[in-house]
N, CA and C of each residue as an Amber inpcrd file, in Angstrom:
protein
   708
   0.8570000  -1.2010000   0.0000000   0.0000000   0.0000000   0.0000000
   0.8870000   1.2420000   0.0000000   0.5380000   2.2160000  -0.7710000
   1.3750000   3.4110000  -0.9080000   1.2700000   4.3150000   0.3010000
   2.2980000   5.1260000   0.4920000   2.3600000   6.0890000   1.5820000
   1.2980000   7.1660000   1.3910000   0.5780000   7.4580000   2.4740000
  -0.5100000   8.4520000   2.4310000   0.0870000   9.8590000   2.4540000
   0.0330000  10.5570000   1.3180000   0.6640000  11.8690000   1.2020000
  -0.0840000  12.9640000   1.9490000  -1.2380000  12.6400000   2.5080000
  -1.9650000  13.6730000   3.2630000  -1.3240000  13.9220000   4.6150000
  -0.4630000  12.9690000   5.0780000   0.1170000  13.0830000   6.4120000
   0.9690000  14.3470000   6.5950000   1.8760000  14.6850000   5.6550000
   2.6490000  15.9070000   5.8550000   1.7620000  17.1300000   6.0210000
   0.7120000  17.2400000   5.1980000  -0.1780000  18.3930000   5.3120000
  -0.8770000  18.4020000   6.6630000  -1.2840000  17.2240000   7.1300000
  -1.9460000  17.1390000   8.4250000  -1.0040000  17.6090000   9.5300000
   0.2190000  17.0980000   9.5200000   1.1880000  17.4610000  10.5520000
   1.4970000  18.9600000  10.5040000   1.6740000  19.4770000   9.2980000
   1.9930000  20.9010000   9.1740000   0.8320000  21.7800000   9.6150000
  -0.3980000  21.3280000   9.3360000  -1.5720000  22.0900000   9.7720000
  -1.6660000  22.1170000  11.2890000  -1.3630000  20.9850000  11.9310000
  -1.3890000  20.9550000  13.3870000  -0.2780000  21.8270000  13.9620000
   0.9160000  21.7600000  13.3630000   2.0270000  22.5940000  13.8200000
   1.6470000  24.0730000  13.7480000   0.9850000  24.4490000  12.6540000
   0.5290000  25.8300000  12.4930000  -0.5100000  26.1920000  13.5480000
  -1.3920000  25.2510000  13.8380000  -2.4600000  25.4840000  14.8130000
  -1.8990000  25.7340000  16.2070000  -0.8620000  24.9720000  16.5900000
  -0.2780000  25.1410000  17.9260000   0.8910000  26.1340000  17.9180000
   1.1020000  26.7580000  16.7280000   2.0980000  27.8220000  16.5790000
   3.5200000  27.3590000  16.8970000   3.9090000  26.2480000  16.2700000
   5.2660000  25.7210000  16.4250000   5.8420000  25.4300000  15.0410000
   7.0470000  25.9150000  14.7740000   7.7460000  25.5990000  13.5200000
   8.7490000  24.4780000  13.8170000   8.3890000  23.2610000  13.4510000
   9.2280000  22.1030000  13.7500000  10.4790000  22.0930000  12.8810000
  11.6200000  21.7680000  13.4970000  12.8500000  21.5540000  12.7360000
  12.7650000  20.2240000  11.9860000  12.1600000  19.2380000  12.6370000
  11.9850000  17.9080000  12.0360000  10.5080000  17.5430000  12.1210000
   9.7690000  17.8250000  11.0740000   8.3200000  17.5950000  11.0690000
   7.9850000  16.1160000  11.1880000   8.9540000  15.2310000  10.8810000
   8.7180000  13.7940000  11.0160000   8.3960000  13.4180000  12.4640000
   8.9350000  14.1530000  13.4160000   8.6330000  13.8640000  14.8200000
   7.1470000  14.0710000  15.1060000   6.5840000  15.1340000  14.5590000
   5.1550000  15.3730000  14.7700000   4.3200000  14.3510000  14.0050000
   4.7580000  13.9970000  12.7960000   4.0420000  12.9740000  12.0300000
   4.0160000  11.6500000  12.7890000   5.1440000  11.3140000  13.3920000
   5.2170000  10.0840000  14.1780000   4.2880000  10.1580000  15.3980000
   4.2480000  11.3250000  16.0210000   3.3910000  11.5130000  17.2010000
   1.9130000  11.3340000  16.8660000   1.5640000  11.5550000  15.6210000
   0.1660000  11.4680000  15.1930000  -0.1840000  10.1000000  14.6030000
   0.7580000   9.1690000  14.6200000   0.5620000   7.8650000  13.9890000
   0.2820000   6.7830000  15.0260000  -0.9000000   6.2190000  14.9650000
  -1.2670000   5.1100000  15.8480000  -0.7140000   3.8000000  15.2890000
  -0.3970000   2.8920000  16.2010000   0.1740000   1.5970000  15.8050000
  -0.6680000   0.8980000  14.7260000  -1.9880000   1.0060000  14.8160000
  -2.8690000   0.2970000  13.8830000  -2.6850000   0.7600000  12.4370000
  -2.2610000   2.0110000  12.2450000  -2.0990000   2.5450000  10.8950000
  -1.0110000   1.7870000  10.1360000   0.0370000   1.3570000  10.8550000
   1.1490000   0.6650000  10.2150000   0.7330000  -0.7030000   9.6840000
  -0.2760000  -1.3030000  10.3080000  -0.7500000  -2.6100000   9.8410000
  -1.3790000  -2.5260000   8.4500000  -1.9860000  -1.3810000   8.1420000
  -2.6380000  -1.2040000   6.8420000  -1.7620000  -0.4540000   5.8450000
  -0.6410000   0.0760000   6.3060000   0.2510000   0.8690000   5.4440000
   1.6840000   0.4070000   5.6620000   2.0050000  -0.7540000   5.1020000
   3.2910000  -1.4060000   5.3450000   4.4820000  -0.5700000   4.8690000
   4.2640000   0.2790000   3.8810000   5.3620000   1.0890000   3.3430000
   5.5140000   2.4390000   4.0390000   4.7150000   2.6650000   5.0570000
   4.8060000   3.9420000   5.7880000   6.2050000   4.0750000   6.3830000
   6.8980000   5.1760000   6.1210000   8.3210000   5.2610000   6.4700000
   8.6260000   5.5790000   7.9340000   7.6250000   5.8570000   8.7360000
   7.8750000   6.2370000  10.1250000   7.3480000   5.1770000  11.0900000
   7.6850000   5.3490000  12.3560000   7.1960000   4.4410000  13.3820000
   5.8820000   4.9710000  13.9610000   5.2780000   4.1930000  14.8620000
   4.0750000   4.6600000  15.5610000   4.4930000   5.5150000  16.7680000
   3.5170000   6.0170000  17.4940000   3.7970000   7.0680000  18.4740000
   4.0610000   6.5980000  19.9080000   4.2070000   5.2940000  20.1390000
   4.2860000   4.8180000  21.5190000   5.5590000   5.2440000  22.2500000
   6.6880000   5.3110000  21.5580000   7.9280000   5.7620000  22.2230000
   7.8320000   7.2430000  22.5810000   7.2760000   8.0340000  21.6800000
   7.1040000   9.4620000  21.9800000   6.1010000   9.6680000  23.1150000
   5.1090000   8.8040000  23.1680000   4.1200000   8.8510000  24.2550000
   4.8110000   8.6050000  25.5970000   5.7030000   7.6360000  25.6420000
   6.4690000   7.3100000  26.8450000   7.2780000   8.5110000  27.3220000
   7.9350000   9.1820000  26.3870000   8.7280000  10.3600000  26.7200000
   7.8300000  11.5190000  27.1490000   6.7690000  11.7620000  26.3810000
   5.8820000  12.8880000  26.6690000   5.2090000  12.7790000  28.0160000
   4.8880000  11.5650000  28.4370000   4.2760000  11.3340000  29.7460000
   5.1890000  11.8600000  30.8560000   6.4860000  11.5730000  30.7410000
   7.4530000  12.0160000  31.7470000   7.6260000  13.5340000  31.7210000
   7.6930000  14.1130000  30.5250000   7.8420000  15.5650000  30.4020000
   6.6190000  16.2750000  30.9670000   5.4340000  15.7710000  30.6540000
   4.1910000  16.3510000  31.1540000   4.1670000  16.3570000  32.6760000
   4.5030000  15.2190000  33.2750000   4.4690000  15.1370000  34.7330000
   5.4770000  16.0880000  35.3640000   6.6650000  16.2080000  34.7690000
   7.6810000  17.1140000  35.3120000   7.2260000  18.5680000  35.2290000
   6.6980000  18.9720000  34.0770000   6.2590000  20.3620000  33.8930000
   5.1460000  20.7150000  34.8810000   4.1620000  19.8420000  35.0160000
   3.0470000  20.0980000  35.9310000   3.5380000  20.1240000  37.3810000
   4.4320000  19.2040000  37.7280000   4.9800000  19.1550000  39.0860000
   5.7520000  20.4340000  39.3950000   6.5910000  20.8670000  38.4560000
   7.3740000  22.0930000  38.6420000   6.4530000  23.3010000  38.8130000
   5.4080000  23.3690000  37.9930000   4.4710000  24.4920000  38.0650000
   3.7870000  24.5390000  39.4260000   3.2740000  23.4060000  39.8810000
   2.5700000  23.3670000  41.1600000   3.5210000  23.6660000  42.3220000
   4.7340000  23.1410000  42.2420000   5.7190000  23.3620000  43.3070000
   6.0550000  24.8460000  43.4480000   6.2400000  25.5160000  42.3100000
   6.6270000  26.9320000  42.3430000   5.4690000  27.8580000  42.7020000
   4.2500000  27.4900000  42.3140000   3.1030000  28.3840000  42.4770000
   2.3700000  28.1950000  43.7950000   2.3990000  26.9890000  44.3390000
   1.5950000  26.7020000  45.5340000   2.4560000  26.1180000  46.6510000
   2.2440000  26.5920000  47.8490000   2.9010000  26.0200000  49.0250000
   1.8570000  25.1930000  49.7760000   1.5750000  24.0310000  49.2230000
   0.5160000  23.1740000  49.7570000   1.0960000  21.8060000  50.1220000
   0.3740000  21.0160000  50.9220000   0.8640000  19.6750000  51.2810000
   1.0570000  18.7960000  50.0480000   1.9980000  17.8800000  50.1540000
   2.3280000  17.0030000  49.0270000   1.1100000  16.2400000  48.5240000
   0.3190000  15.6730000  49.4370000  -0.8380000  14.8760000  49.0310000
  -1.8470000  15.6730000  48.2350000  -2.0380000  16.9270000  48.6250000
  -2.9940000  17.7840000  47.9290000  -2.5200000  18.0870000  46.5150000
  -1.2350000  18.4460000  46.3930000  -0.7020000  18.7660000  45.0660000
  -0.6220000  17.5230000  44.1760000  -0.4200000  16.3760000  44.7790000
  -0.4210000  15.1270000  44.0150000  -1.7910000  14.8920000  43.3910000
  -2.8410000  15.1670000  44.1560000  -4.2080000  15.0130000  43.6380000
  -4.4770000  16.0200000  42.5250000  -3.9950000  17.2410000  42.6740000
  -4.1720000  18.2560000  41.6290000  -3.4710000  17.8140000  40.3470000
  -2.2340000  17.3360000  40.5230000  -1.4660000  16.8930000  39.3550000
  -2.1700000  15.7440000  38.6450000  -2.6640000  14.7770000  39.4080000
  -3.3530000  13.6290000  38.8130000  -4.5630000  14.0730000  38.0010000
  -5.2770000  15.0920000  38.4870000  -6.4480000  15.6090000  37.7730000
  -6.0570000  16.2820000  36.4640000  -4.8540000  16.8390000  36.4110000
  -4.3850000  17.5230000  35.2040000  -3.8260000  16.5670000  34.1530000
  -3.1890000  15.4840000  34.5910000  -2.4570000  14.6400000  33.6340000
  -3.1480000  13.3140000  33.3440000  -4.3330000  13.0800000  33.9150000
  -4.9830000  11.7880000  33.6630000  -5.5290000  11.7010000  32.2360000
  -5.8430000  10.4820000  31.8200000  -6.2770000  10.2470000  30.4490000
  -7.5450000  10.9820000  30.0850000  -8.4540000  11.1060000  31.0400000
  -9.7150000  11.7980000  30.7700000  -9.4770000  13.2650000  30.4170000
  -8.5920000  13.9270000  31.1910000  -8.2850000  15.3250000  30.9160000
  -7.5540000  15.4760000  29.5860000  -6.5710000  14.5910000  29.3250000
  -5.8110000  14.6870000  28.0770000  -6.7060000  14.4470000  26.8670000
  -7.6430000  13.5110000  26.9890000  -8.5850000  13.2640000  25.8900000
  -9.4750000  14.4810000  25.6620000  -9.8770000  15.1180000  26.7450000
 -10.7090000  16.3270000  26.6460000  -9.9500000  17.4420000  25.9210000
  -8.6790000  17.6120000  26.2660000  -7.8500000  18.6280000  25.5940000
  -7.6620000  18.2590000  24.1230000  -7.4290000  16.9590000  23.8670000
  -7.2770000  16.4960000  22.4860000  -8.5060000  16.7740000  21.6540000
  -9.6700000  16.6030000  22.2550000 -10.9240000  16.9010000  21.5330000
 -11.0210000  18.3870000  21.2140000 -10.6460000  19.2390000  22.1750000
 -10.6900000  20.6880000  21.9470000  -9.7590000  21.0830000  20.8010000
  -8.6340000  20.4000000  20.7120000  -7.6830000  20.6740000  19.6270000
  -8.1010000  20.0190000  18.3130000  -9.1950000  19.2130000  18.3690000
  -9.6640000  18.4680000  17.1880000  -8.5760000  17.5420000  16.6320000
  -7.8640000  16.8770000  17.5580000  -6.7710000  15.9950000  17.1570000
  -7.2230000  14.8780000  16.2280000  -8.4900000  14.4850000  16.3460000
  -8.9950000  13.4030000  15.5000000  -8.8140000  13.7040000  14.0140000
  -8.8150000  14.9830000  13.6690000  -8.6510000  15.3760000  12.2680000
  -7.2140000  15.1890000  11.7730000  -6.2690000  14.9960000  12.7110000
  -4.8580000  14.9330000  12.3440000  -4.2450000  13.5490000  12.5300000
  -4.9440000  12.6580000  13.2150000  -4.3840000  11.3530000  13.5460000
  -4.3810000  10.3960000  12.3650000  -3.3940000   9.5150000  12.3440000
  -3.3250000   8.4320000  11.3730000  -3.6210000   7.1340000  12.1210000
  -4.7060000   6.4600000  11.7410000  -5.0970000   5.2100000  12.3870000
  -5.7400000   4.2940000  11.3600000  -5.9370000   3.0540000  11.7390000
  -6.5560000   2.1010000  10.8290000  -8.0300000   2.4510000  10.6170000
  -8.6230000   1.8570000   9.5990000 -10.0380000   2.1130000   9.3290000
 -10.9040000   1.6450000  10.4940000 -10.4960000   0.5430000  11.1390000
 -11.2410000   0.0390000  12.2900000 -11.1860000   1.0000000  13.4570000
  -9.9930000   1.5070000  13.7450000  -9.8350000   2.4770000  14.8370000
 -10.6100000   3.7560000  14.5410000 -10.6330000   4.1570000  13.2830000
 -11.3220000   5.3990000  12.9020000 -12.8190000   5.3110000  13.1630000
 -13.3710000   4.0970000  13.0960000 -14.8040000   3.9270000  13.3350000
 -15.1500000   3.9260000  14.8180000 -14.1750000   3.6380000  15.6700000
 -14.4170000   3.5130000  17.1060000 -14.3740000   4.8910000  17.7600000
 -15.5130000   5.3200000  18.2720000 -15.5650000   6.6390000  18.9230000
 -15.8010000   6.5270000  20.4290000 -15.6580000   5.3180000  20.9700000
 -15.9080000   5.1040000  22.3870000 -14.6580000   5.2270000  23.2310000
 -14.5060000   4.2900000  24.1820000 -13.3870000   4.3560000  25.1180000
 -12.0370000   4.3130000  24.4120000 -11.9370000   3.4620000  23.3700000
 -10.6650000   3.3330000  22.6610000 -10.2300000   4.6790000  22.0780000
 -11.1760000   5.4620000  21.5870000 -10.8430000   6.7760000  21.0280000
 -10.3170000   7.7200000  22.1140000 -10.8790000   7.6140000  23.3070000
 -10.4100000   8.4510000  24.4080000  -8.9450000   8.1400000  24.7280000
  -8.6120000   6.8390000  24.7850000  -7.2290000   6.4440000  25.0430000
  -6.3140000   6.9270000  23.9280000  -6.7830000   6.7880000  22.6980000
  -5.9860000   7.1810000  21.5490000  -5.6650000   8.6770000  21.5850000
  -6.6620000   9.4880000  21.9240000  -6.4550000  10.9400000  22.0180000
  -5.4900000  11.2970000  23.1450000  -5.6780000  10.6610000  24.2920000
  -4.8050000  10.9340000  25.4340000  -3.3620000  10.5560000  25.1100000
  -3.1790000   9.3890000  24.4930000  -1.8300000   8.9430000  24.1410000
  -1.1880000   9.8620000  23.1030000  -1.9900000  10.3310000  22.1520000
  -1.4670000  11.2420000  21.1240000  -1.0280000  12.5710000  21.7460000
  -1.7720000  13.0400000  22.7390000  -1.3750000  14.2780000  23.4320000
   0.0080000  14.1110000  24.0530000   0.2310000  12.9750000  24.7160000
   1.5410000  12.7350000  25.3320000   2.6260000  12.6210000  24.2660000
   2.3020000  11.9810000  23.1460000   3.2810000  11.8240000  22.0720000
   3.6540000  13.1740000  21.4660000   2.6840000  14.0570000  21.3180000
   2.9590000  15.4070000  20.7920000   3.8890000  16.1520000  21.7390000
   3.6610000  16.0090000  23.0300000   4.5520000  16.6460000  24.0140000
   5.9620000  16.0770000  23.8840000   6.0710000  14.7610000  23.6950000
   7.3840000  14.1480000  23.4860000   8.0700000  14.6790000  22.2430000
   7.3100000  14.8330000  21.1610000   7.8650000  15.3670000  19.9090000
   8.3160000  16.8110000  20.0880000   7.5120000  17.6060000  20.7740000
   7.8810000  19.0030000  21.0530000   9.1710000  19.0870000  21.8580000
   9.2780000  18.2260000  22.8620000  10.4700000  18.2260000  23.7130000
  11.7270000  17.8990000  22.9070000  11.6450000  16.8730000  22.0680000
  12.8110000  16.4840000  21.2720000  13.1860000  17.5390000  20.2440000
  12.1810000  18.1360000  19.6230000  12.4360000  19.0640000  18.5220000
  12.7160000  20.4880000  18.9850000  12.0270000  20.9210000  20.0330000
  12.0820000  22.3240000  20.4300000  12.6880000  22.5560000  21.8190000
  12.7910000  21.4990000  22.6040000  13.3580000  21.6280000  23.9320000
  12.3050000  21.7860000  25.0190000  12.7910000  21.8210000  26.2460000
  11.9190000  21.8140000  27.4190000  10.9990000  23.0260000  27.4730000
  11.5180000  24.2090000  27.1830000  10.7280000  25.4380000  27.3330000
   9.5280000  25.4640000  26.3860000   9.7060000  24.9800000  25.1700000
   8.5900000  24.9660000  24.2220000   7.5550000  23.9210000  24.6220000
   8.0330000  22.7840000  25.1090000   7.1040000  21.7700000  25.6150000
   6.3230000  22.3320000  26.7940000   6.9950000  23.0830000  27.6450000
   6.3360000  23.6940000  28.8040000   5.2960000  24.7220000  28.3660000
   5.6080000  25.5020000  27.3560000   4.6510000  26.5030000  26.8520000
   3.3700000  25.8160000  26.3870000   3.5310000  24.7250000  25.6400000
   2.3830000  23.9760000  25.1350000   1.5490000  23.4130000  26.2880000
   2.2150000  22.8180000  27.2590000   1.5270000  22.2060000  28.3990000
   0.7870000  23.2590000  29.2130000   1.4150000  24.4180000  29.4250000
   0.7390000  25.4900000  30.1830000  -0.4760000  26.0180000  29.4240000
  -0.3270000  26.1730000  28.1140000  -1.4010000  26.7560000  27.3010000
  -2.6090000  25.8510000  27.1900000  -2.3670000  24.5480000  27.0370000
  -3.4780000  23.6470000  26.7410000  -3.9000000  22.7480000  27.9080000
  -3.0070000  22.5150000  28.8650000  -3.3230000  21.5760000  29.9450000
  -3.4090000  22.2650000  31.3060000  -2.3680000  22.9870000  31.6910000
  -2.3690000  23.6340000  33.0130000  -3.4580000  24.6980000  33.1010000
  -3.8770000  25.2350000  31.9790000  -4.9550000  26.2270000  31.9580000
  -6.2390000  25.6680000  32.5900000  -6.3740000  24.3580000  32.6300000
  -7.5710000  23.7350000  33.2080000  -7.5330000  23.6630000  34.7340000
  -6.4240000  24.0600000  35.3330000  -6.2930000  23.9440000  36.7870000
  -7.3220000  24.7940000  37.5340000  -7.6140000  25.9720000  37.0190000
  -8.5790000  26.8560000  37.6870000  -9.9260000  26.1560000  37.8570000
 -10.4090000  25.5310000  36.7760000 -11.6860000  24.8230000  36.8430000
 -11.5920000  23.6250000  37.7870000 -10.4610000  22.9250000  37.7520000
 -10.2600000  21.7630000  38.6240000 -10.3550000  22.1580000  40.0930000
  -9.7440000  23.2880000  40.4440000  -9.7540000  23.7330000  41.8420000
 -11.1220000  24.2830000  42.2390000 -11.7280000  25.0680000  41.3440000
 -13.0340000  25.6660000  41.6540000 -14.1100000  24.6000000  41.8450000
 -14.0880000  23.5640000  40.9840000 -15.1250000  22.5240000  41.0370000
 -14.6870000  21.2880000  41.8160000 -13.4780000  21.3870000  42.4160000
 -12.9270000  20.2680000  43.1910000 -12.8930000  18.9730000  42.3690000
 -12.4980000  19.0940000  41.1030000 -12.4470000  17.9420000  40.2180000
 -11.3220000  16.9780000  40.5860000 -10.4120000  17.4220000  41.4580000
  -9.3060000  16.5690000  41.8860000  -9.7680000  15.5300000  42.9050000
 -10.9490000  15.7200000  43.4530000 -11.4950000  14.7410000  44.3870000
 -12.1390000  13.6060000  43.6150000 -12.0200000  12.3860000  44.1130000
 -12.7520000  11.2760000  43.5130000 -14.2160000  11.4740000  43.8720000
 -15.0890000  11.7470000  42.8940000 -16.4640000  12.1260000  43.2160000
 -17.2390000  11.0530000  43.9680000 -16.9970000   9.7790000  43.6540000
 -17.7310000   8.7200000  44.3410000 -17.3300000   8.6290000  45.8120000
 -16.0400000   8.7000000  46.0710000 -15.5660000   8.6450000  47.4620000
 -16.0640000   9.8510000  48.2480000 -15.9930000  11.0280000  47.6130000
 -16.3900000  12.2610000  48.2980000 -17.9010000  12.2880000  48.5380000
 -18.6770000  11.8330000  47.5550000 -20.1320000  11.7850000  47.7170000
 -20.5050000  10.8210000  48.8540000 -19.8230000   9.6840000  48.9060000
 -20.1010000   8.7300000  49.9770000 -19.7450000   9.3220000  51.3400000
 -18.5940000   9.9780000  51.3920000 -18.1500000  10.5970000  52.6510000
 -19.1550000  11.6410000  53.1420000 -19.5840000  12.5350000  52.2270000
 -20.5160000  13.6050000  52.6080000 -21.9050000  13.0400000  52.9320000
 -22.3410000  12.0430000  52.1590000 -23.6600000  11.4580000  52.3880000
 -23.7260000  10.7780000  53.7510000 -22.6680000  10.0460000  54.0890000
 -22.6520000   9.3710000  55.3840000 -22.5520000  10.3720000  56.5320000
 -21.7840000  11.4360000  56.3000000 -21.6140000  12.4700000  57.3290000
 -22.9180000  13.2320000  57.5770000 -23.6260000  13.5750000  56.4980000
 -24.7940000  14.4600000  56.6120000 -26.0990000  13.6920000  56.7570000
 -26.2680000  12.6070000  56.0090000 -27.5530000  11.8970000  56.0060000
 -27.4990000  10.5250000  56.6690000 -26.2750000  10.0640000  56.9710000
 -26.0770000   8.7160000  57.5480000 -26.4890000   7.6030000  56.5780000
 -26.5450000   7.9270000  55.2730000 -26.9290000   6.9530000  54.2500000
 -25.7390000   6.7330000  53.3070000 -25.5110000   5.4760000  52.9430000
 -24.4800000   5.1580000  51.9560000 -25.1120000   5.1760000  50.5660000
 -24.6000000   5.9920000  49.6590000 -25.1970000   6.0560000  48.3190000
 -25.0060000   4.7560000  47.5370000 -25.8750000   4.5420000  46.5680000
 -25.6930000   3.4380000  45.6410000 -26.0550000   3.9120000  44.2360000
 -25.6770000   3.1110000  43.2410000 -25.8270000   3.5040000  41.8360000
 -26.6010000   2.4400000  41.0770000 -27.4490000   2.9000000  40.1600000
 -28.2170000   1.9780000  39.3310000 -28.0820000   2.3690000  37.8680000
 -27.9120000   1.3670000  37.0170000 -27.8540000   1.5940000  35.5750000
 -29.2620000   1.8680000  35.0620000 -29.4650000   3.0430000  34.4770000
 -30.7930000   3.4450000  34.0100000 -30.9740000   3.2280000  32.5150000
 -29.8750000   3.3320000  31.7860000 -29.9860000   3.2230000  30.3220000
 -28.6440000   2.8280000  29.7400000 -28.6900000   2.0210000  28.6950000
 -27.4840000   1.6000000  27.9720000 -27.7960000   1.6440000  26.4890000
 -26.9620000   2.3040000  25.7070000 -27.2490000   2.4470000  24.2780000
 -25.9680000   2.3900000  23.4630000 -26.1210000   2.1820000  22.1610000
 -24.9850000   2.1910000  21.2470000 -24.4260000   0.8110000  20.9900000
 -23.6590000   0.6720000  19.9020000 -23.0180000  -0.6120000  19.5730000
 -21.9090000  -0.9290000  20.5720000 -21.4000000  -2.1560000  20.5250000
 -20.4000000  -2.5950000  21.5010000 -19.1660000  -1.6990000  21.5380000
 -18.7470000  -1.1940000  20.3910000 -17.5210000  -0.3840000  20.3480000
 -17.7740000   1.0770000  20.7260000 -19.0390000   1.4450000  20.9240000
 -19.3550000   2.8540000  21.2250000 -20.5500000   2.9340000  22.1800000
 -20.4170000   2.2890000  23.3260000 -21.4960000   2.2550000  24.3080000
 -21.5990000   3.5790000  25.0690000 -22.8130000   3.9060000  25.4620000
 -23.0530000   5.0360000  26.3550000 -23.9840000   4.5680000  27.4730000
 -23.6530000   4.9610000  28.6920000 -24.3840000   4.5070000  29.8640000
 -24.9480000   5.6970000  30.6270000 -26.1630000   5.5290000  31.1360000
 -26.7720000   6.5240000  32.0280000 -26.9680000   5.8360000  33.3750000
 -26.3940000   6.4280000  34.4140000 -26.4340000   5.8430000  35.7550000
 -27.0630000   6.8450000  36.7160000 -27.8520000   6.3500000  37.6510000
 -28.4430000   7.1990000  38.6870000 -27.7210000   7.0260000  40.0050000
 -27.5030000   8.1410000  40.7160000 -26.9430000   8.1250000  42.0680000
 -28.1050000   8.2590000  43.0530000 -28.2130000   7.3110000  43.9670000
 -29.3490000   7.2540000  44.8810000 -28.9080000   7.3750000  46.3380000
 -29.7520000   8.0150000  47.1300000 -29.6610000   7.9570000  48.5830000
 -30.9310000   7.2710000  49.0530000 -30.7580000   6.0700000  49.6110000
 -31.8880000   5.2110000  49.9160000 -32.6120000   4.9310000  48.5880000
 -33.8900000   5.2510000  48.4620000 -34.5940000   4.9950000  47.2010000
 -34.7480000   6.2520000  46.3640000 -34.1860000   7.3530000  46.8190000
 -34.3790000   8.6250000  46.1310000 -33.2770000   8.8670000  45.0980000
 -33.6780000   9.1140000  43.8510000 -32.7250000   9.4530000  42.7950000
 -32.2620000  10.8920000  43.0030000 -30.9680000  11.0710000  43.2020000
 -30.4190000  12.4120000  43.4410000 -29.9830000  13.0570000  42.1320000
 -29.2820000  12.2930000  41.2890000 -28.7890000  12.8620000  40.0310000
 -28.4140000  11.7320000  39.0730000 -28.3420000  12.0840000  37.7860000
 -27.9380000  11.1320000  36.7580000 -26.5880000  11.5300000  36.1880000
 -25.8740000  10.5360000  35.6580000 -24.5980000  10.7820000  34.9990000
 -24.4840000   9.9530000  33.7350000 -23.8040000  10.4920000  32.7430000
 -23.6130000   9.8070000  31.4520000 -22.1270000   9.5590000  31.2490000
 -21.7680000   8.3830000  30.7180000 -20.3680000   8.0810000  30.4540000
 -20.2210000   6.9990000  29.4150000 -18.9810000   6.8120000  28.9440000
 -18.7050000   5.7900000  27.9440000 -18.3790000   4.4510000  28.6010000
 -18.4170000   4.4150000  29.9340000 -18.3290000   3.1770000  30.6990000
 -19.2370000   3.3410000  31.9140000 -19.5880000   2.2360000  32.5540000
 -20.4290000   2.3250000  33.7440000 -19.7230000   3.1000000  34.8480000
 -18.4140000   2.8820000  34.9590000 -17.6460000   3.5680000  35.9960000
 -17.6250000   5.0770000  35.7590000 -17.4270000   5.4640000  34.4940000
 -17.4190000   6.8960000  34.1650000 -18.7790000   7.5200000  34.4240000
 -19.8420000   6.7930000  34.1020000 -21.1980000   7.2910000  34.3450000
 -21.4730000   7.4220000  35.8430000 -20.9700000   6.4860000  36.6480000
 -21.1240000   6.5720000  38.1000000 -20.4080000   7.7980000  38.6540000
 -19.1890000   8.0470000  38.1530000 -18.4530000   9.2360000  38.6090000
 -19.1960000  10.5100000  38.2360000 -19.7350000  10.5440000  37.0210000
 -20.4960000  11.7190000  36.5800000 -21.7490000  11.9040000  37.4280000
 -22.4180000  10.8080000  37.7760000 -23.6180000  10.8850000  38.6140000
 -23.2710000  11.3710000  40.0130000 -22.1580000  10.8760000  40.5490000
 -21.7280000  11.3050000  41.8880000 -21.4050000  12.7960000  41.9040000
 -20.7130000  13.2550000  40.8540000 -20.3750000  14.6950000  40.8000000
 -21.6410000  15.5370000  40.6490000 -22.5620000  15.0980000  39.8230000
 -23.8260000  15.8300000  39.6580000 -24.6080000  15.8590000  40.9750000
 -24.5590000  14.7560000  41.7230000 -25.2530000  14.6960000  43.0120000
 -24.6160000  15.6540000  44.0270000 -23.2960000  15.7150000  44.0160000
 -22.5900000  16.6470000  44.9070000 -22.9780000  18.0890000  44.6030000
 -23.0660000  18.4010000  43.3070000 -23.4500000  19.7700000  42.9060000
 -24.9010000  20.0520000  43.2750000 -25.7730000  19.0770000  43.0530000
 -27.1950000  19.2750000  43.3680000 -27.4070000  19.4810000  44.8610000
 -26.6650000  18.7030000  45.6610000 -26.7690000  18.8220000  47.1240000
 -25.9970000  20.0220000  47.6690000 -25.1870000  20.6540000  46.7900000
 -24.3220000  21.7730000  47.1910000 -23.3570000  21.3570000  48.2820000
 -22.8010000  20.1450000  48.0940000 -21.8240000  19.6230000  49.0300000
 -20.3840000  19.8550000  48.5770000 -20.1960000  20.4570000  47.4260000
 -18.8490000  20.7780000  46.9620000 -18.3890000  22.0850000  47.5860000
């Protein structure tokens, strides 16, 4: 199968979007290439993005840790929770969606059809790979600029809405403290094909439905329901 010539344009368009002039654009092309793409394009001259993802993960954690250390004089456990909220896969996938990374990624036809959990992982991994490519091509400061602009910017919302707390644990803690009731969750609705499921879950106190949550897994829907219940009860 011949090499897909749209890849250079895709990589260059993304570079332009994030305002970076790459010395070696192949690094960004590699960062945008999922392993599955190589199975359908045997003559593709580059590797997939997993090594860059490995590097970018470390750079991301260092940049976020340095930022929190310099800006906040808070206990280690608290800042660890803040950092986890910034660098987890859910947040990275959310940032990837805002950047419309799906328009730039190279993946197999099967992967391209999957818009469920697998797509979330793919977006999160690509974000880390892009950070790895930036670090190699432009150095630490440029990687830091990107991370501050697109990822650390979410810290304000995380702190204001207490998104660093595990919503299920916190909802249980507050419910037991205030009402003496342990919450439970019930699956209310399940829809979509196997590769793109969506779940609606209710958070209950005793038999009373407090709030609903939607997610691409039952666990994600439970977390969303717990957070919605915390907001409804004004326990945040």
